[in-house]
Rosetta silent file (secondary structure, phi, psi, omega in degrees, C-alpha in Angstrom):
SEQUENCE: MSFVITIKKAFEAQEDLVYGQKQSAYLKNNFPCYGIPTQVRREILKECSSNYKEAINTNFRNICWELYQLPHREMHQVAIDIFIKEIKKNYQVEDIAFIEKLITTNSWWDSVDTLAKYAVGGYLETFPEKKYPIIEEFSNSDNLWLNRTAIIFQLGYKQKTDFDLLVSECEKHKHSNEFFIQKAIGWALREYSSVNPSAVLEYVNRTNLKPLSKKEAIRKII
SCORE:     score description
SCORE:     0.000 S_00000001
   1 L     0.000  134.771 -178.173  -14.800  -20.032   16.954 S_00000001
   2 L   -77.421  163.276  177.559  -12.109  -17.452   16.220 S_00000001
   3 H   -59.739  -42.230 -177.563  -12.606  -14.346   14.108 S_00000001
   4 H   -62.206  -44.214  178.587  -10.280  -15.698   11.400 S_00000001
   5 H   -65.493  -41.180 -179.094  -12.231  -18.947   11.083 S_00000001
   6 H   -61.292  -48.293 -177.012  -15.538  -17.061   11.118 S_00000001
   7 H   -73.362  -31.276  175.885  -14.637  -14.684    8.313 S_00000001
   8 H   -62.529  -43.954  178.573  -12.987  -17.430    6.287 S_00000001
   9 H   -65.107  -36.912  179.368  -16.226  -19.453    6.403 S_00000001
  10 H   -65.466  -39.007  178.287  -18.230  -16.357    5.450 S_00000001
  11 H   -70.418  -40.749  179.141  -16.078  -15.795    2.391 S_00000001
  12 H   -61.569  -34.862 -179.209  -16.206  -19.445    1.387 S_00000001
  13 H   -68.484  -22.180 -178.120  -20.012  -19.307    1.545 S_00000001
  14 L  -110.247   14.916 -176.526  -20.040  -16.457   -1.008 S_00000001
  15 L   -61.610  135.468  176.142  -17.337  -17.774   -3.314 S_00000001
  16 L  -121.703  101.212 -172.228  -17.858  -17.099   -7.027 S_00000001
  17 H   -62.441  -39.324 -177.785  -15.452  -19.341   -8.926 S_00000001
  18 H   -66.896  -50.452  179.687  -15.890  -17.632  -12.293 S_00000001
  19 H   -66.676  -32.756  178.007  -15.392  -14.102  -10.974 S_00000001
  20 H   -62.061  -39.474  177.373  -12.623  -15.402   -8.737 S_00000001
  21 H   -64.866  -37.287  178.410  -10.706  -16.648  -11.761 S_00000001
  22 H   -67.911  -42.190  178.032  -11.067  -13.210  -13.372 S_00000001
  23 H   -62.568  -43.416  179.919   -9.843  -11.483  -10.226 S_00000001
  24 H   -63.298  -40.220  178.069   -6.904  -13.833   -9.980 S_00000001
  25 H   -63.239  -37.823  178.408   -6.001  -13.223  -13.623 S_00000001
  26 H   -62.198  -30.303  177.906   -6.093   -9.460  -12.965 S_00000001
  27 L   -95.108   24.435  177.275   -3.489  -10.081  -10.261 S_00000001
  28 L    58.446   28.746  177.548   -1.358  -12.049  -12.749 S_00000001
  29 L    58.366   29.422  176.481   -2.445  -15.291  -11.042 S_00000001
  30 L   -77.213  -22.770 -176.173   -0.245  -14.546   -8.057 S_00000001
  31 L  -144.409  144.788  170.135   -3.079  -15.391   -5.654 S_00000001
  32 L   -73.755  152.431 -179.329   -6.316  -17.385   -5.684 S_00000001
  33 L  -130.817  146.147  175.745   -9.449  -15.275   -5.178 S_00000001
  34 L   -75.460  -20.415 -177.817  -12.893  -16.035   -3.805 S_00000001
  35 L    82.920   41.010 -178.246  -14.443  -13.710   -6.367 S_00000001
  36 L  -113.680  120.628 -179.702  -15.978  -11.270   -3.902 S_00000001
  37 L   -60.238  157.059 -176.171  -16.240   -7.577   -4.907 S_00000001
  38 H   -54.478  -47.572 -177.236  -14.654   -4.955   -2.652 S_00000001
  39 H   -62.582  -41.608  178.680  -17.942   -3.571   -1.325 S_00000001
  40 H   -66.651  -39.836  177.811  -19.253   -7.042   -0.469 S_00000001
  41 H   -57.017  -44.392 -178.399  -15.914   -7.919    1.138 S_00000001
  42 H   -70.884  -31.664  176.034  -16.187   -4.901    3.414 S_00000001
  43 H   -67.371  -41.034  177.437  -19.785   -5.700    4.298 S_00000001
  44 H   -63.711  -43.270  178.669  -18.756   -9.237    5.281 S_00000001
  45 H   -60.239  -44.991 -179.187  -15.887   -7.842    7.348 S_00000001
  46 H   -61.388  -44.424 -178.586  -18.210   -5.413    9.133 S_00000001
  47 H   -66.436  -46.527 -176.853  -20.727   -8.133    9.917 S_00000001
  48 H   -68.949  -35.695 -175.346  -18.166  -10.702   11.073 S_00000001
  49 H   -76.776  -15.567 -176.624  -16.125   -8.266   13.149 S_00000001
  50 L   -60.688  -29.884 -179.530  -19.141   -7.016   15.105 S_00000001
  51 L   -93.131    2.172 -176.282  -18.936  -10.023   17.433 S_00000001
  52 L  -131.889   26.996 -173.702  -15.157   -9.812   17.857 S_00000001
  53 H   -58.192  -45.955 -177.585  -14.560   -6.116   18.486 S_00000001
  54 H   -66.965  -42.397 -179.853  -12.611   -6.549   21.712 S_00000001
  55 H   -63.072  -41.904  179.614  -10.480   -9.392   20.342 S_00000001
  56 H   -67.650  -44.420 -177.907   -9.634   -7.418   17.212 S_00000001
  57 H   -61.084  -39.304 -175.561   -8.917   -4.217   19.132 S_00000001
  58 H   -90.646  -16.176 -172.693   -6.523   -5.900   21.553 S_00000001
  59 H  -137.777   29.136 -171.060   -4.933   -8.404   19.182 S_00000001
  60 H   -65.672  -30.931 -179.863   -5.260   -6.952   15.674 S_00000001
  61 H   -63.808  -46.261  179.419   -1.599   -7.357   14.739 S_00000001
  62 H   -67.304  -38.553  178.504   -1.661  -11.124   15.347 S_00000001
  63 H   -63.810  -43.899  178.790   -5.053  -11.457   13.669 S_00000001
  64 H   -60.996  -42.213 -179.388   -3.786   -9.580   10.624 S_00000001
  65 H   -68.530  -35.912  176.674   -0.743  -11.800   10.377 S_00000001
  66 H   -63.389  -42.464  176.211   -2.868  -14.931   10.712 S_00000001
  67 H   -62.757  -35.778 -177.805   -5.059  -13.698    7.855 S_00000001
  68 H   -69.677  -17.565  178.625   -1.936  -12.968    5.830 S_00000001
  69 L   -81.911  -12.531 -179.799   -0.914  -16.627    6.059 S_00000001
  70 L   -81.328  153.408 -172.427   -4.029  -17.711    4.176 S_00000001
  71 L   -76.095  -33.164 -171.013   -3.773  -18.095    0.400 S_00000001
  72 L   -73.925  140.417 -175.633   -6.762  -16.089   -0.871 S_00000001
  73 H   -63.867  -33.556  179.061   -6.214  -12.454   -1.752 S_00000001
  74 H   -60.408  -31.416  178.229   -9.397  -11.325   -0.027 S_00000001
  75 H   -68.169  -37.912  176.815   -7.932  -12.518    3.284 S_00000001
  76 H   -66.622  -39.437 -179.840   -4.872  -10.321    2.762 S_00000001
  77 H   -67.136  -38.282  175.428   -7.124   -7.391    1.887 S_00000001
  78 H   -62.304  -43.549  178.663   -9.192   -7.947    5.024 S_00000001
  79 H   -57.732  -43.882 -179.894   -5.990   -8.000    7.064 S_00000001
  80 H   -67.273  -41.934  177.561   -4.942   -4.656    5.589 S_00000001
  81 H   -57.545  -46.063 -179.807   -8.393   -3.148    6.139 S_00000001
  82 H   -64.891  -46.419 -176.455   -8.290   -4.183    9.792 S_00000001
  83 H   -59.907  -48.116 -177.054   -4.712   -3.055   10.286 S_00000001
  84 H   -65.118  -38.406  178.485   -5.234    0.409    8.844 S_00000001
  85 H   -66.975  -44.465 -174.199   -8.423    0.947   10.847 S_00000001
  86 H   -78.813  -30.172 -174.989   -6.953   -0.248   14.141 S_00000001
  87 H   -79.601  -19.787 -177.718   -3.493    1.287   13.831 S_00000001
  88 L   -57.846  126.316 -178.104   -4.794    4.790   13.206 S_00000001
  89 L    62.422   18.147 -178.256   -3.804    6.989   16.162 S_00000001
  90 L  -136.747   23.937 -178.468   -2.409    3.846   17.796 S_00000001
  91 L   -68.178  140.694  169.462    1.041    3.515   16.231 S_00000001
  92 L  -111.035  150.678 -177.762    3.891    2.099   18.259 S_00000001
  93 L   -54.450  -40.712 -175.871    7.504    2.809   17.312 S_00000001
  94 L   -74.185   -5.935 -177.931    8.144   -0.882   16.701 S_00000001
  95 H   -63.893  -22.573 -177.810    5.210   -1.165   14.264 S_00000001
  96 H   -61.376  -31.287  178.553    7.429   -0.300   11.298 S_00000001
  97 H   -66.282  -40.237  178.709    8.934   -3.801   11.435 S_00000001
  98 H   -70.314  -40.512  177.754    5.476   -5.350   11.121 S_00000001
  99 H   -60.487  -43.502  178.134    4.479   -2.941    8.362 S_00000001
 100 H   -61.645  -38.668  179.083    7.622   -3.869    6.447 S_00000001
 101 H   -64.011  -38.971  177.254    6.771   -7.553    6.899 S_00000001
 102 H   -65.774  -42.363 -179.776    3.312   -6.943    5.421 S_00000001
 103 H   -61.741  -39.171 -173.360    4.781   -5.024    2.472 S_00000001
 104 L   -94.931    5.355  177.035    7.269   -7.774    1.655 S_00000001
 105 L  -114.374  135.169 -178.128    4.863  -10.702    2.137 S_00000001
 106 L    50.038   45.425 -170.462    2.350  -11.649   -0.573 S_00000001
 107 L   -76.043  131.513  167.180    3.525   -8.515   -2.359 S_00000001
 108 L  -158.213  168.936 -171.485    1.672   -6.994   -5.266 S_00000001
 109 H   -59.138  -34.797 -174.780    0.724   -3.443   -6.184 S_00000001
 110 H   -65.639  -41.342  178.343   -2.732   -3.589   -4.597 S_00000001
 111 H   -77.080  -43.711 -175.693   -1.459   -4.410   -1.111 S_00000001
 112 H   -63.391  -43.444 -177.078    1.753   -2.406   -1.293 S_00000001
 113 H   -64.414  -39.597  178.177    0.124    0.818   -2.467 S_00000001
 114 H   -66.689  -44.668  179.649   -2.437    0.764    0.330 S_00000001
 115 H   -66.441  -38.000  179.789    0.177   -0.005    2.967 S_00000001
 116 H   -61.533  -49.666 -175.450    2.565    2.623    1.588 S_00000001
 117 H   -71.441  -48.319 -170.908    0.005    5.426    1.675 S_00000001
 118 H   -94.274  -39.287 -178.094   -1.913    4.634    4.839 S_00000001
 119 H   -83.111  -56.282  179.577    0.387    2.518    7.022 S_00000001
 120 H   -68.736  -45.436  178.959    3.836    3.929    6.224 S_00000001
 121 H   -57.525  -44.388  178.793    2.492    7.396    5.500 S_00000001
 122 H   -67.862  -40.693  179.463    0.581    7.440    8.787 S_00000001
 123 H   -60.445  -45.726 -176.010    3.475    5.986   10.763 S_00000001
 124 H   -75.483  -19.708  169.288    5.918    8.626    9.529 S_00000001
 125 H   -72.976  -33.738  179.340    3.458   11.408   10.298 S_00000001
 126 H   -74.656  -38.688 -179.332    3.298   10.044   13.840 S_00000001
 127 L  -123.403   71.099 -175.128    7.075    9.622   14.114 S_00000001
 128 H   -60.467  -25.574  179.307    8.532   12.248   11.746 S_00000001
 129 H   -67.947  -14.672  179.655   12.016   11.786   13.202 S_00000001
 130 H   -90.629   -7.030 -170.740   12.012    8.291   11.679 S_00000001
 131 H   -57.524  -55.310 -173.872   11.279    9.518    8.156 S_00000001
 132 H   -67.529  -46.025  178.945   14.755    9.837    6.705 S_00000001
 133 H   -64.112  -37.979 -179.217   16.335    6.659    8.139 S_00000001
 134 H   -70.868  -45.154 -179.981   13.339    4.491    7.242 S_00000001
 135 H   -66.201  -35.438  175.824   12.934    5.858    3.730 S_00000001
 136 H   -63.641  -42.535  178.131   16.661    5.521    3.138 S_00000001
 137 H   -61.852  -47.482  179.891   16.496    1.895    4.271 S_00000001
 138 H   -64.170  -42.463 -176.635   13.507    1.147    2.061 S_00000001
 139 H   -65.780  -33.631 -178.008   14.981    3.031   -0.887 S_00000001
 140 L   -89.271   -1.446 -178.515   18.299    1.170   -0.697 S_00000001
 141 L   -69.172  156.604  173.051   16.651   -2.240   -0.344 S_00000001
 142 L   -81.450   -3.403 -178.980   16.886   -4.926   -3.014 S_00000001
 143 L   -91.288  117.260 -175.126   13.115   -5.326   -2.671 S_00000001
 144 H   -64.164  -26.851 -178.256   11.318   -3.348   -5.376 S_00000001
 145 H   -73.694  -32.693  172.981    8.159   -3.050   -3.252 S_00000001
 146 H   -70.476  -37.407  175.131   10.071   -1.289   -0.501 S_00000001
 147 H   -60.171  -46.621  179.766   11.599    0.944   -3.188 S_00000001
 148 H   -60.853  -41.822  178.524    8.101    1.729   -4.492 S_00000001
 149 H   -59.351  -42.214 -179.822    6.946    2.464   -0.955 S_00000001
 150 H   -62.018  -29.680 -179.378    9.786    4.951   -0.468 S_00000001
 151 H   -81.158  -39.957 -169.672    8.617    6.825   -3.561 S_00000001
 152 H  -105.991    1.918 -174.098    4.860    6.887   -2.942 S_00000001
 153 L   -61.712  -19.833 -178.859    4.457    6.963    0.852 S_00000001
 154 L   -88.090    4.488  175.121    3.647   10.708    0.707 S_00000001
 155 L   -54.932  126.785 -177.789    0.541   10.206   -1.434 S_00000001
 156 L    94.951  -10.402  178.967   -2.127   12.190    0.342 S_00000001
 157 L   -72.487  -28.377  179.606    0.338   14.473    2.142 S_00000001
 158 H    52.920 -119.322 -176.682   -0.498   17.307   -0.283 S_00000001
 159 H   -62.826  -20.423 -178.749    0.957   20.579    1.099 S_00000001
 160 H   -84.622   -0.546 -178.806    2.878   18.597    3.724 S_00000001
 161 L   -59.634  132.811  172.383    4.825   16.719    1.038 S_00000001
 162 L   -84.667   91.452 -173.976    8.591   16.824    1.474 S_00000001
 163 H   -66.677  -34.020  177.323    9.307   17.642   -2.163 S_00000001
 164 H   -61.853  -40.371  178.030   13.074   17.549   -1.691 S_00000001
 165 H   -68.386  -41.271  177.772   12.773   13.989   -0.411 S_00000001
 166 H   -60.079  -46.046  178.819   10.452   13.053   -3.257 S_00000001
 167 H   -61.725  -40.813  178.671   12.919   14.452   -5.800 S_00000001
 168 H   -59.471  -41.827  178.746   15.742   12.581   -4.080 S_00000001
 169 H   -68.484  -39.955  177.514   13.828    9.312   -4.439 S_00000001
 170 H   -62.361  -42.919  179.588   13.014   10.043   -8.073 S_00000001
 171 H   -62.529  -40.294 -176.768   16.673   10.775   -8.782 S_00000001
 172 H   -66.400  -33.499 -172.436   17.773    7.575   -7.103 S_00000001
 173 H  -114.743    7.038 -172.313   15.404    5.371   -9.092 S_00000001
 174 L   -65.796  -19.672  179.552   14.848    7.270  -12.347 S_00000001
 175 L   -93.790    1.517 -178.383   16.968    4.856  -14.398 S_00000001
 176 L   -63.189  140.912  175.079   15.093    1.770  -13.176 S_00000001
 177 L   -93.600    1.164  179.485   13.623   -0.471  -15.850 S_00000001
 178 L   -73.977  124.826  178.725   11.017   -1.804  -13.417 S_00000001
 179 H   -53.858  -45.886 -174.705    7.507   -0.883  -14.536 S_00000001
 180 H   -69.694  -21.540  175.537    6.293   -0.491  -10.951 S_00000001
 181 H   -82.027  -44.984  177.716    9.119    1.909  -10.131 S_00000001
 182 H   -59.521  -42.892  179.623    8.653    4.032  -13.242 S_00000001
 183 H   -65.042  -40.168 -179.327    4.922    4.193  -12.564 S_00000001
 184 H   -62.490  -43.307  179.155    5.501    5.108   -8.922 S_00000001
 185 H   -59.150  -49.434  179.684    7.735    8.045   -9.841 S_00000001
 186 H   -62.324  -40.948 -178.802    5.148    9.414  -12.255 S_00000001
 187 H   -64.453  -47.947 -178.407    2.295    8.863   -9.815 S_00000001
 188 H   -62.485  -42.412  178.676    4.025   10.571   -6.894 S_00000001
 189 H   -67.146  -40.980  179.414    4.983   13.576   -9.014 S_00000001
 190 H   -61.344  -41.934  179.131    1.495   13.794  -10.524 S_00000001
 191 H   -62.372  -42.069 -179.814   -0.076   13.857   -7.070 S_00000001
 192 H   -71.670  -22.938  179.692    2.200   16.675   -5.963 S_00000001
 193 H   -64.481  -20.307  175.910    1.470   18.576   -9.178 S_00000001
 194 L   -69.369  -23.616 -179.958   -2.006   19.262   -7.769 S_00000001
 195 L   -95.615  -44.784 -175.149   -0.289   21.313   -5.072 S_00000001
 196 L  -141.689   75.979 -176.348    2.675   22.780   -6.946 S_00000001
 197 H   -61.821  -34.439 -177.975    2.477   22.170  -10.702 S_00000001
 198 H   -66.325  -37.812  179.267    5.314   24.585  -11.537 S_00000001
 199 H   -66.311  -41.736  179.395    7.762   22.737   -9.273 S_00000001
 200 H   -66.647  -46.023 -179.020    6.869   19.394  -10.819 S_00000001
 201 H   -62.948  -41.150  178.456    7.050   20.716  -14.376 S_00000001
 202 H   -61.751  -42.920  179.462   10.407   22.382  -13.712 S_00000001
 203 H   -65.170  -46.092 -178.719   11.793   19.140  -12.292 S_00000001
 204 H   -62.298  -40.487 -177.281   10.457   17.009  -15.144 S_00000001
 205 H   -68.006  -27.115 -178.336   11.822   19.399  -17.782 S_00000001
 206 H  -100.507    4.267 -173.544   15.333   19.318  -16.360 S_00000001
 207 L  -121.671  140.290  179.793   15.419   15.607  -15.599 S_00000001
 208 L   -87.696   73.337  178.817   15.940   12.630  -17.866 S_00000001
 209 L   -79.729  158.391  172.463   13.032   10.565  -16.601 S_00000001
 210 L   -63.953  148.113 -177.177   11.857    7.375  -18.248 S_00000001
 211 H   -52.539  -41.698 -179.762    9.022    8.080  -20.744 S_00000001
 212 H   -63.849  -43.521  179.399    6.401    6.364  -18.570 S_00000001
 213 H   -61.514  -44.909 -178.964    7.415    8.367  -15.500 S_00000001
 214 H   -64.391  -45.332 -179.581    7.347   11.634  -17.428 S_00000001
 215 H   -58.429  -45.265 -179.232    3.989   10.897  -19.047 S_00000001
 216 H   -69.154  -36.850 -175.305    2.392   10.090  -15.696 S_00000001
 217 H   -64.333  -39.394 -172.831    4.007   13.047  -13.920 S_00000001
 218 L  -101.471   10.507 -175.835    2.662   15.752  -16.204 S_00000001
 219 L   -57.874  -37.416 -178.585   -0.744   14.281  -16.948 S_00000001
 220 L   -85.949   -9.505 -174.507   -2.575   16.860  -14.796 S_00000001
 221 L   -96.593  -42.679 -174.672   -0.417   19.759  -15.966 S_00000001
 222 L  -113.951    0.000    0.000   -0.466   19.487  -19.757 S_00000001
């Protein structure tokens, strides 16, 4: 029995239809859910993966994509958990194509935000020379989730944040009417305000940001 079949059966055995409906509603009914809390999901993953360590280690990209083809959101979350764990310190240059495929498949904020911060953020720390061309590509895309990724991929960079690049992304998207873009701008600026509040406040004060972006950006400052 394969790892994917094993973990799928484990999730089916713990399905909670009522809680699953609530989880699905929280995700705007974009995906069906088994109704398994995050902590329990990770415990199931740990237990199931213990017998497939070598297979996962050597074939995690294909396993993640196979999980991503399944309908339930927990399967996508498991795929992301596995990918982020296995890819750490193991990035290949060509991995950005797979990361982009994950971002643009079964897209919603929960998957995109995790992939942006940990997968894209980690990849571009490993290959810093790829930062500007990749972020420009994502930023200029017609896909709002790639746009969001270009804005928030530096979450967690702290002092290493390229503030000029962040400002450039904010400027490019500041007139967007998309909720997820406005929120991303505010979130990214708010995170950097923990490092350099004066720079963020100066930028916000001189820039005509959307109200939501501005409110989120200065939340930790004022």
